[in-house]
Structure formats: C-alpha cells, structure tokens
Short mmCIF file of the C-alpha atoms (twelve columns), coordinates in Angstrom:
data_MODEL
# 
_entry.id   MODEL 
# 
loop_
_atom_site.group_PDB 
_atom_site.id 
_atom_site.type_symbol 
_atom_site.label_atom_id 
_atom_site.label_alt_id 
_atom_site.label_comp_id 
_atom_site.label_asym_id 
_atom_site.label_seq_id 
_atom_site.Cartn_x 
_atom_site.Cartn_y 
_atom_site.Cartn_z 
_atom_site.pdbx_PDB_model_num 
ATOM 1   C CA . MET A 1   0.000   0.000  0.000   1 
ATOM 2   C CA . GLU A 2   2.844   2.409  0.814   1 
ATOM 3   C CA . GLU A 3   4.369   1.747  -2.606  1 
ATOM 4   C CA . ILE A 4   1.088   2.710  -4.276  1 
ATOM 5   C CA . ARG A 5   0.586   5.751  -2.043  1 
ATOM 6   C CA . TYR A 6   3.888   7.305  -3.128  1 
ATOM 7   C CA . SER A 7   3.937   6.084  -6.728  1 
ATOM 8   C CA . LYS A 8   4.755   8.944  -9.106  1 
ATOM 9   C CA . ARG A 9   2.387   7.459  -11.654 1 
ATOM 10  C CA . ILE A 10  -0.504  7.402  -9.157  1 
ATOM 11  C CA . LEU A 11  0.274   10.926 -7.921  1 
ATOM 12  C CA . VAL A 12  0.396   12.314 -11.462 1 
ATOM 13  C CA . HIS A 13  -2.848  10.575 -12.395 1 
ATOM 14  C CA . GLY A 14  -4.481  11.891 -9.224  1 
ATOM 15  C CA . SER A 15  -3.458  15.432 -10.110 1 
ATOM 16  C CA . PHE A 16  -4.963  14.960 -13.595 1 
ATOM 17  C CA . ILE A 17  -8.235  13.820 -12.021 1 
ATOM 18  C CA . VAL A 18  -8.332  16.853 -9.729  1 
ATOM 19  C CA . GLU A 19  -7.561  19.160 -12.667 1 
ATOM 20  C CA . MET A 20  -10.287 17.543 -14.806 1 
ATOM 21  C CA . VAL A 21  -12.903 17.858 -12.070 1 
ATOM 22  C CA . GLU A 22  -11.909 21.471 -11.420 1 
ATOM 23  C CA . ARG A 23  -12.109 22.345 -15.120 1 
ATOM 24  C CA . ALA A 24  -15.433 20.525 -15.465 1 
ATOM 25  C CA . LEU A 25  -16.902 22.422 -12.519 1 
ATOM 26  C CA . ASP A 26  -15.756 25.709 -14.060 1 
ATOM 27  C CA . TRP A 27  -17.399 24.840 -17.391 1 
ATOM 28  C CA . ILE A 28  -20.742 23.492 -16.143 1 
ATOM 29  C CA . GLY A 29  -23.369 25.871 -17.468 1 
ATOM 30  C CA . GLU A 30  -20.691 28.181 -18.875 1 
ATOM 31  C CA . ASP A 31  -19.200 26.232 -21.762 1 
ATOM 32  C CA . ASP A 32  -21.079 22.974 -22.174 1 
ATOM 33  C CA . PHE A 33  -19.593 22.364 -25.634 1 
ATOM 34  C CA . GLU A 34  -16.016 22.433 -24.297 1 
ATOM 35  C CA . LEU A 35  -17.042 20.309 -21.319 1 
ATOM 36  C CA . GLU A 36  -18.587 17.626 -23.519 1 
ATOM 37  C CA . LYS A 37  -15.566 17.740 -25.830 1 
ATOM 38  C CA . MET A 38  -13.177 17.297 -22.898 1 
ATOM 39  C CA . LEU A 39  -15.203 14.415 -21.447 1 
ATOM 40  C CA . HIS A 40  -15.408 12.720 -24.849 1 
ATOM 41  C CA . GLU A 41  -11.615 12.997 -25.190 1 
ATOM 42  C CA . LEU A 42  -11.192 11.533 -21.702 1 
ATOM 43  C CA . GLY A 43  -13.482 8.653  -22.586 1 
ATOM 44  C CA . THR A 44  -11.519 8.042  -25.768 1 
ATOM 45  C CA . LYS A 45  -8.192  8.030  -23.908 1 
ATOM 46  C CA . HIS A 46  -9.536  5.662  -21.263 1 
ATOM 47  C CA . ALA A 47  -10.848 3.334  -23.967 1 
ATOM 48  C CA . GLN A 48  -7.400  3.331  -25.616 1 
ATOM 49  C CA . TYR A 49  -5.908  2.268  -22.279 1 
ATOM 50  C CA . ASN A 50  -8.530  -0.503 -22.058 1 
ATOM 51  C CA . VAL A 51  -10.254 1.057  -19.060 1 
ATOM 52  C CA . LYS A 52  -13.730 -0.414 -19.043 1 
ATOM 53  C CA . PRO A 53  -16.786 1.814  -18.539 1 
ATOM 54  C CA . GLU A 54  -17.786 -0.257 -15.513 1 
ATOM 55  C CA . HIS A 55  -14.552 0.808  -13.791 1 
ATOM 56  C CA . MET A 56  -15.464 4.500  -13.834 1 
ATOM 57  C CA . PRO A 57  -17.928 4.423  -10.900 1 
ATOM 58  C CA . TYR A 58  -15.026 3.274  -8.692  1 
ATOM 59  C CA . MET A 59  -13.227 6.509  -9.554  1 
ATOM 60  C CA . GLN A 60  -16.370 8.414  -8.597  1 
ATOM 61  C CA . GLN A 61  -16.608 6.602  -5.261  1 
ATOM 62  C CA . SER A 62  -12.909 7.197  -4.612  1 
ATOM 63  C CA . ILE A 63  -13.290 10.953 -5.083  1 
ATOM 64  C CA . ILE A 64  -16.166 11.049 -2.626  1 
ATOM 65  C CA . VAL A 65  -14.221 9.016  -0.053  1 
ATOM 66  C CA . MET A 66  -11.235 11.337 -0.537  1 
ATOM 67  C CA . LEU A 67  -13.423 14.415 -0.004  1 
ATOM 68  C CA . LYS A 68  -14.911 12.909 3.153   1 
ATOM 69  C CA . THR A 69  -11.447 12.080 4.440   1 
ATOM 70  C CA . LEU A 70  -9.849  15.421 3.637   1 
ATOM 71  C CA . LEU A 71  -12.772 17.569 4.747   1 
ATOM 72  C CA . MET A 72  -13.573 15.416 7.765   1 
ATOM 73  C CA . GLU A 73  -17.002 13.900 7.886   1 
ATOM 74  C CA . ASP A 74  -18.426 16.699 10.042  1 
ATOM 75  C CA . SER A 75  -17.498 19.250 7.328   1 
ATOM 76  C CA . PHE A 76  -18.850 17.086 4.517   1 
ATOM 77  C CA . SER A 77  -22.606 16.861 4.966   1 
ATOM 78  C CA . LYS A 78  -24.969 14.348 3.440   1 
ATOM 79  C CA . GLU A 79  -26.149 17.153 1.128   1 
ATOM 80  C CA . ASP A 80  -22.553 17.789 0.048   1 
ATOM 81  C CA . GLU A 81  -22.092 14.106 -0.689  1 
ATOM 82  C CA . GLU A 82  -25.313 13.961 -2.714  1 
ATOM 83  C CA . ALA A 83  -24.322 17.064 -4.705  1 
ATOM 84  C CA . TRP A 84  -20.859 15.671 -5.485  1 
ATOM 85  C CA . ASP A 85  -22.335 12.297 -6.371  1 
ATOM 86  C CA . SER A 86  -24.763 13.974 -8.785  1 
ATOM 87  C CA . VAL A 87  -22.067 16.039 -10.508 1 
ATOM 88  C CA . LEU A 88  -19.626 13.135 -10.714 1 
ATOM 89  C CA . SER A 89  -22.358 10.823 -12.030 1 
ATOM 90  C CA . SER A 90  -22.950 13.240 -14.887 1 
ATOM 91  C CA . LEU A 91  -19.228 13.472 -15.685 1 
ATOM 92  C CA . VAL A 92  -18.820 9.690  -15.559 1 
ATOM 93  C CA . ALA A 93  -21.883 9.196  -17.797 1 
ATOM 94  C CA . ASN A 94  -20.343 11.446 -20.444 1 
ATOM 95  C CA . ILE A 95  -16.943 9.764  -20.231 1 
ATOM 96  C CA . THR A 96  -18.418 6.267  -20.454 1 
ATOM 97  C CA . ARG A 97  -20.605 7.293  -23.405 1 
ATOM 98  C CA . ALA A 98  -17.424 7.847  -25.417 1 
ATOM 99  C CA . GLN A 99  -15.917 4.591  -24.141 1 
ATOM 100 C CA . ARG A 100 -19.015 2.628  -25.157 1 
ATOM 101 C CA . ALA A 101 -19.110 4.268  -28.604 1 
ATOM 102 C CA . ILE A 102 -15.526 3.191  -29.234 1 
ATOM 103 C CA . ALA A 103 -16.259 -0.338 -28.001 1 
ATOM 104 C CA . MET A 104 -19.264 -0.543 -30.337 1 
ATOM 105 C CA . LYS A 105 -17.174 0.708  -33.263 1 
ATOM 106 C CA . LYS A 106 -14.507 -1.932 -32.582 1 
ATOM 107 C CA . LEU A 107 -17.135 -4.647 -32.320 1 
ATOM 108 C CA . SER A 108 -18.745 -3.505 -35.558 1 
ATOM 109 C CA . GLU A 109 -15.379 -3.601 -37.333 1 
ATOM 110 C CA . GLU A 110 -14.667 -7.090 -35.977 1 
ATOM 111 C CA . LEU A 111 -18.037 -8.387 -37.149 1 
ATOM 112 C CA . LYS A 112 -17.400 -7.081 -40.668 1 
ATOM 113 C CA . LEU A 113 -14.237 -9.169 -40.925 1 
# 
C-alpha cells in the first residue's frame, strides 16, 4: 500500500483527475460544448488504455471518499455528498458514453471481418 501511495504514476494521475474535475466544474453551465468535448476525449483516452466503462464508478466513489477524508465527515454533509455524487455521475456518464461508442465501433469492425 505504501508503494502505491507514493507512486509517481498514481500521484500524477491523481493530479490529472483533480484538474479535470476542477475544469469541469468551471465549465458546467458556462461552456457545455467544451465540457462535452473534454469528457469525450477523456473517454476516448480511457478506452485506448482498455479502461472499461464499468470501472469508472469506482473513480467516482474514490473521489467522494477522498473528499470525506480530507474535509472530515463533520465538514462534509450528506447534502454535500449527494451534490458531489450527482455532478460526478454526470461526468462519468459522459466519459463512459465515449468509451461505449468506441467499443461498439470496434465490435462492428470485428463483425465485418
């Protein structure tokens, strides 16, 4: 566990996740086109790395657990958790939409062979 905790790869990926969530929050309602474009690109990248759409909810749960841990449970209300869960669910749905589209395209190409 200690090896994972201090892994440069994990730390870099974590910082990318934080940056993506921050950018997404800034764009919600302000620049929906750019937000959807970014989430589609993220879904495409995750599909290229063979990350399955069913893995994405674990990322969502991990962010919520991290927020609870960092903010202490008394500073992270049930309403806060529900709001974060709602926002993250929307982001994950958009990312997995791109992943599923790529999977369907690959399957279609395989069936044509």
